N, C-alpha and C positions, 0 to 999 in steps of 0.2 A: 113442829115440822116447818111451819112458816118462818119461824125465827131461824132455823137451820138454813133454809133457802136464802134468807136475807144475809146471814153471815157468810154463806158460800159465795154469793154474788159479790159482796163487799171484799172478800179475800181475793177473788179473781181480779176485780178491778184494780185493787192495790198492787197486785203482782205484775200486771201488764203495763203499769204506768212507767214510761221511760223518758229520759232526757237525752239530748244530743251533747256529746262531749267532743271537743276538738283537741287534737294533739299533733305535734310535729314529727315528721319522719324523714330521714335522709335517704334519698334514692340515688343509686349509681346510674347515671344516664349513658355514659360511654367509658370504655376502658382501653388503655394502650398498655398491654402487659404481655410480654416484657418489652421495654423500649429497645430499639435496635434498628438496624443490625450493628453488631459490635465486632471488631474494633472500628473506630473512626480513624481513617488514615490522615496523615498530616497534609496540609495544603501544598501544592495546588491540585492534588488528587481530587477528582469529582466525588470520591467516596468519603470526603471529610465531614459530611453532615448527614443527618437523618431528619425527617420531618413527619408530622402527623397532622392531618386536617380533619376537622369535625364541625358539623353544624349543631348549634346549641340554641334551643328555643328560649324565650324570655323566662324571667323568674329569678329567684335568688339562687343562682348557680355559682360554682367555683371549681377551679382546678385544684385537685389534691395531688401535689407533686411529691414523689418519693424516688428521686433519680440520683444515682451516684456514678462517679467515674474514677478511673485510675489516674487521670491527669486532668488539669484544668480544661474545661470546655465552656462554651457560651450557650446558655439556654435563653431563647427568645420566644415570647408568646405574642402573637399579632392577631389583629382582627382584619379580615379582608373587607375593605370598603369598595363598593361597586359604584364608582363615580362614572366618568366618561370611560376610563379604563380601570380595571381592578387594581387596587393598591393595598399593600400590607402596611398597616398602622401598628407599630409595636407599642405595647403598654407594659411589658415586663421584659427586662433585658439584664441578665446577670452572668458573671464569670464565676466559676468555682468548681469544686469537686463533689459537692453534696447540695442537693436541692430538696429539702424536706419542709415544705410549707404549703399554705393555702393561699391561692391567688384568686381574688374575687373577679367575677365576670360582670361587665357593665350592662349588658343587654343581649338580645338575640342576635345571631349572626354566624358567620363561618369563621372559625378560629384555626390558627396554625401554630403548632409548637415546633421549633427548629432547634436541634442540638448540633453544635458545630465545633469541630476540633480546629483550633487556631495555632497550635504549637507544632514543633518539628518532629514529634514522636507519636506513634499511634496511641489512641486513648480508648480503653475499654469502658463501655457504659452498661449499666444494669439498673433495674428498678421498674417502676410503673407510674402511670398517670391515670387518675380517675377524674371524670367530670361528675360532680355531685350536685344535687339540688334539694332544697328543703321543701317538702310537700306538707300541706295542711290536710289532715285526714279528720274524719268525724265518725263516731260510732254511737250506737244506741246503748245506753246504760240503764239497766233495770235496778235502780237503787232501792226499791221497796220490795223486791221479790222475796228477800229473806224474812220480811215481816208479814207479807201477804199470804205466803204459802201455808204457814201454820193456821192462819185464820180461815183460809179456804178448807183446809183439812178438818178443822173444828166444825165448820158448817156441814161438811159431809157426814161427820160422826153424829151430829145432832139430827140430821135427816134420817140416817139409818136407825138410830135409837128411837126416833119418833115413829118410824114405820114399824119396827119390830115390837115396840111397847104399846102400840095403839090398841085400845080396848076393843074387843070383838062385840058385835051386836048380838044380843041373845034373842031367841025366838020364843 
């Protein structure tokens, strides 16, 4: 019976031993879905552009662009710098009809995405923009539970057999 108790305790100890495992997970921080409004009128109409502003905390973040248009448009991503007066500092500026790419973000701040029609005909736009960030997560892994559980069960069996088979005292 004492051996059964020792085996039971050993099995329980092995079963609850854990280690911390780190893994990466991509989280969506912000979404502009769908982009718009559409259509973007030709200039000099004030409705020839649309914009989206978002604050992004630090970390390994990026814009995941999936924007298409019926005609060429200009897509600009800028960070708003707060000096004496706020200023837009562009770090991504492209013309095209399809923007399906990942644009890394350099740090925390307020960012603005501007989609502008610079042609003479209306341009229809569609798609979405995600702000994503790589997060490091951790979880407890019980790697010896499969080995320790049968040992603990064996210890319980030995204790039960020891109690049932224990000889009775005769008077």
